[in-house]
C-alpha positions, 0 to 999 in steps of 0.5 A: 623354423623360427619360433615366436613367443609373445612377440619375442624372438627365442634364442633357441631357434631351429634351422633344420637339425641345428639349434642356436644355444644361448650364452648366459651372463652371470651378474654375480656381485657386479652391482658392487664394483668396489667390493670385487677385490675384497670379495675375491680375497675373501672367497679365495681364502675360504676356498683354500681353507676348504680344499686344505681342510677337506683333503687333509681330513681325507688323507689323515683318515686314509693313512691312519689305520686307527681311523678305518672305522665307520664314523671316519669312513663316512666323515671322509666321504663328507669331506670329499663331497664338500671338496667337490661341491666347492670346486664346482662353484667357487673357481667360476665365482673367483673368475667372475670377480676379476675377469670382465667377461662374465659369460658362461656357455649353456653347456657349462651352466647345465653341467655346473648345475648337474654336478653341483646338484649331485653333491648337494643332495649327496651331502644332505643324505650323508649327514643323515647317514652320519647321524644314524651311525652316531645313533647306533654307536651310542644306543647299541654299542655292543652290537655296533661292530655287528650292525655296521658291517663293511657291506652296510658301509658301502650301501650307506655311502652309495645310497646318497651318491645314487640318489644325488645322480637320480635327482640331478638327472631328473631336474637337468632333463626338465631344464633342457626342455626349456626355451630361452628368450632374448634376456639370458642374464643370470642374476647370481654367481652360480647356475642354480635351478631357480635362476636358470628357470627365471630366464626361460620363456617356458612355463616354469610351473611344472619344473618349479613344483618338481624342484620343490617336491624334491627339496621337501622330500630330501629335507623331510626324509633327512630330518626324520632320520636326524630327529629320530637319533635324538634318542641319543640324548635319552641314552646319554642322560641315563649314563652314570659316568659324567666323563662318558656323558660329556664325551658323547655330547661333545661328539654329537653336538658337532654333528648337530651343528653341521646339520643345523647350518646346512639344513637351515640354509637349504630350507630358506633357499629352496622351500621359502618363496622369494619375491623378484626383489630379493635376489640379494638375499638369494645370493647371500644364501647361495654363498653360505650354501655353496662356498661357506658351508663346505669350509667349517665341516673339517673344523667342526668334526676335528674334535671327533 
């Protein structure tokens, strides 16, 4: 049965029990042919720093018994999330910059979105968990070892991964219900939610609202937790020791830096409406969100 929608022949056609699956073409930065090599070298360098930095952080924490504390336990998982997230996106980006064939299968595109969504959501809540850990360590130092039990460690780390899977499964399910017309050109370098929806023939209203609600819930719930930990500032100001005050401020400042970079990009990318002529801005924000942000976290937290 061939389905026709507004005179266009859909790519997802049913013939008996078989369906024709679309193949996407990822434009990436192809409109700037002179920048392909510089962009490739830049992103390759960023990816190498990301891999070495995050895997090095994990190894150092694991082999050093003095680092087997909640703070470093959470930091190792943040490094793991950053490594996985970057590895899901960056290799395909590098391939598209040097290979003429920019196609990606429907299955590959959906899988990239599914996995990237898991680790993106997990990182959002992992930063909130680390803010809570810092809050307990500063404001309740005498009860820290009692409050932050190993059972709580596992719960605080497992929660972000579990919610990431739930959010990703939900959004992926609705993406799989979409139909696609003749144009399957993705004007981005990553199979991000908005670009997949933009090439579909289906009414995007419901799935766009759902994605917006997920983004708002994740951001608001995280920022509430993070802003609540600003009581740290009050506690630090009351401390009589200048040395202790500077040490804690430097520790928490690194965390606030990572939070500010991450959430500013997420809010702009998912919660600010974009016109059809702003795809370049979306691409640049996507670069920061998927490629650049995983790199500086090991450098930011190195001081801790």
